[in-house]
N, C-alpha and C positions, 0 to 999 in steps of 0.2 A: 281299424276300418278303412283308413287311408290306403293301407296296403291292399285290402280287398278290392277297393275301387279301382286301383291301378291294375289288379289282376283281371277284373272284369273287362276293363277297357282294352287290355292286351288281347284277351280272347276274341273280342268283337273285331278288333283290327286284324287279327290273324285270320278270322273267318272271311273278312273282306278281301284280304290279300289272296287267300286260297281261291275265292270266287273269280278274282281277276285272272289268276293263273290258269284256272279251268277255262275261262273265256278265251285265253290265248291258245290253249290246246284245241278248242273247238274251231277257232278261227283258222287254224292250220289246215283243217280237213274240209272246210267249206269255202275256201277261197274261190272267187269267181274266175280267176285266171290260172289255169293249171300249168302254165309254163314254168320250167325250172328256174328261170331267171327271177320271176316275181315271187317264187316260193322261198328262195334263199333267205330274204329278210325275216319272213315269218318263222322259219326254222331257227334262225338266230334268236328271235324274240322268245320262242318257246324254250330254248335251252337256257337262256338267261333267266326266264321265269322260274324254271325248275331249280336252278342253282340258287337264285335269290330266295325262293320259298324255303329251301333247306336251311339257308342262313337265318331267316327270321324265325324259324321253328326252334332252332337250337341256340339262338342268341336272344338277349333281352331286346324288346322293342323300345329302345330309347329315342331321344329326340333326333339324333343323327340318323338313326335307322329310318325314322319316318320321313325325313327330308330326302334321303337317298331313294327310298321306295317311291315316294310321290314323284320325284324327278324321273325315275325310271319308267313309271307307269304313264306319265305324260307323254314320253317318247313313244311308248308302246301304243297308246291311244291314237296318237297322230299316225303311226304306222298302220294301225288297223283301219282307220278312216281312209287312208290313202289306197289301201289294197281292197277293202270291202265296199267302200263308198260311204258317204256321210249318212245316207238314209237307211243303211243296213241295220236291222234290229240288234245284231250283236255289237255293232259299233256304238249304238245308243246305250246298251247295257254296260259296255265297258266304260263309257264316259260317265254314266250314272254312278257306277261304283267308284270311279276316280274322285268325283265330286264329294261323294259320301265319305270316302277316306279322308279327304282334306277337311271336311266339316268335323269329323270325329276327333281330329287332333285339336280342335278349338274348345274353349270354355263354353258352357251351355248358354250363357248370356250372348256371347258372340254368335253361337249357332242360331239362336232365335232371330237375332238381328239379320244375319245372312239369309235365313229362310224367308223372312219378311221382304227383304230387298229383292230376292229372286222371284218370289211370287208376284209382288207389285210390278216389277219390271215386265214379267211375262204378261200380266193383265193389261198394262198400259200399251205395250206393243200389239197385243191382240186386239184391243179396242181401236187403236189407230189403224190397224190393218182392215178392220171391219168398215170404218168410216171411209177409208180410201176406196175400198171395193164398191161402196154405195155410190160415191161420186163418179168413179170410173172403173167399171168391172175389169178392164184390161190391166189395171195397175194393182199391185199387191206387194206386201212386205214378205209374206211367207207363201210358199206353195202349200197345197193341201197336205202332202206327205210330210213336208217340213214342219208345218204347224202341229200335226199329230205327233211327230217325233219330239218336238220341243215340249208339248203338253205332257206326254208320257215321261219325259226326262225330269221336268220340274216337279210334277206331282209325285213321281216315284221317289225322287230325292227327299221331298218333304215328308212323305209317309214313312219311308224307311228310317229317316232320322228321328222322327217322333216315336216310332215303335221302338227304336233302339234306346231312346231316353226312358220310355215307360218300362222296358225290360230291365234296364239298369236299376231304376228306382224300386221296382218290385223285388228284384233279386237282392238288392242291398237291404231292403226292409226285412225280407225273409232271413237273411244272414244275421241281421241285428237281433231279430226275435230268437233265432236258434242259439246265438252266442250268449243270450241273456237268460237262458233256461237251464236249471240244474238237471243233469241227465238222469239222476236216480229218482228224484221226487216229482219232477215236472213243474215245480214252482220256480220263481225267479232266483237267480244266483247272486253272489256277492257283488259282481260287477254291476248288475242291474240295480242293486240296492244303493250303491254309491252314486250312480247316475240319478236315481230318484231322489236321494237325500239332498243333492245339489239343488234340484227343483223346489223341494220343500223349503230348504233354507232360503232360497231366493224369494219365494212367496212370503216367508216369515219376515225377512228383513225389509221387503218392499211394502207389504200390505198388513204386516203384523198378524198373518194367518197362522194360528197355532197348529201344532200337530203332536202326536204322541207316538213313542216307540215302545214296543213290548219285546223284551229279550226272553226267548223261550228255550228251555232245555228239558229233554226227556228225562224223567226220573229213572234211576237204576238202569241206565242204558247199557253200561258195561256188563252188568249181571244178565241182562237179556241176551246179549251176544254170547256170553260164556255158557249160559244154560240152554239156550235154544238154537244158537248158531247165528251166523251173520245174515243168512237169508231172511230169517225171522226179524232180525234187527233192521234190515232194509225195509221190510214190510211195515214195521212200526213207523219208520220215518216217512214212508209214503202216505200211510193212513193219517198220521198226525198232520202233516203239511196240507193234504187235500181236505181234511176235516176243517182246519182253520180257514182255508181258502173259501170253502163253501159257506162258512158261517159269518163271514165279514162282507162289507159292502163292496161294490165294484170299484169304488174310488179308493179303497184300502188295498193293501197288498202284503203277501207273506214272502219272505226271502230265506233261503238256506245259506247260512254263512259258512257252514262246514260241519262235518261230524253230525252230532245231534243238536246243533244250535241253530235257531231260527230267529229272525227279527220280523215283527209285524208293524207296519206303519198305518196309523189312523189319521186321516186328514181332518183338520178342524174339529177335533174331538178332544175333550178334556180327560184328565186322568180318572176321575170318578166314573164317568160313563164307560171308559175302556175297562175299568176294574169290573164293573157289572157284566160287561160282555164277555170278558175272559173267564169269569166264574161259570157262566152258562156254557161256554165252549168246553171248559174242563170237565164239567159234569156230564155233558153229552158224550164227550170223547171216552170217558171212563166206562160208560154204560154200553157203548156200541162197538168198541174195537175187540178184536179176537183175543188180545192179551189185556187183562184187566190191570191197567197201570195209569199213571197220571203224568203230569208235566209241571214244572215250576216256571215261574215267569217274574220278571221285574218290569215295572211301568215307569216311564219318565215322560213328563210333558214338556214340550218346548214352548214355554210361555213366560216371558219376563226373566228368562235365564240368560246368563252371560257365558254359559258353557259352550265349548266347541262341539262339533259333531262327534269326534272321538271321545270327548269327555262325557257326552250324553250316553254313548254306548257303554262306556266303562261304568257309569252310574247305574244304568239299567241292568248291566251284568251283575253288579254288586247286589242290587235289590233282588235279582233272581236267585243269587246264591243264598241270601238271607232267607228268602222264601223256601228254598230247598231244605235248609237246615232246620227250619221250624216245623216243617210238615211231618206228620206222624203216620199218614196213611199212604205214602208214596212207595209202596212195595208191590212186587209182583205176586199176585194171588194164584192164578192158574191160567191154563189155556183151555178155552172151550173145546 
């Protein structure tokens, strides 16, 4: 996930660099002074932008690249302000993008602090300017165009930075959700299970909140694949996992460990209650699925036990195997 975060940051920075280079292209064509002499620096800036853009697309955006790019765009911004004028909208946009690029290289806590400082400074100077104008209308800190420009700049930087943060959080949440889901069955996968078990263990050690694990294995799954094919076998896994998921509480969860093996976690529920629940789930599953079959399971409760998580799983697996060996009715009967 750390790699994913870096990848998202890289794409955002790359987008900002592209926007700044596009601004440089636009600036070349809307210069207020058409003389060849004043156009030469802009042509130079444009060529450097294109060369540098190619560099950052095909190379990693490491810390050195950021420093070089920021230094380059500071020079470009000064150049644009010199040729276009400080009040020109494109100059403000270029400066806004430059500030955002600098902010994006910082930690979120530093970003928040910087935004607060920028906004408070803007508000203080704005209020001072208002009081000065009240006492003496001929005096002012900002001209009206300048005040509007600074307002757009500060507010634009704040809004884009916050939107960038929200975008990152939502995208990372989506990627975390996707990476924790088993592609075949739609239930959570092994990775998600071990993340959840850490939380359950933490609650158990801190608050003595017990939980139960149920190790589930489909009966005669190899025979199902051999007799009906892997597509039917996949359907069995989907139906079983979804049936269990619909039959348990929202606070509980089912995970696919691999193959036809699943683990179900029950929070703050004892072994006897889980046993009753699994009997009901098993009966309903055998009655309503297209292939009449069952599943075996082993239940272990995390209460007053000194076993580690891996030992708990092994014990649940052993109990499941005993259950499978003693069952007499776990055979495939027919397909409806």
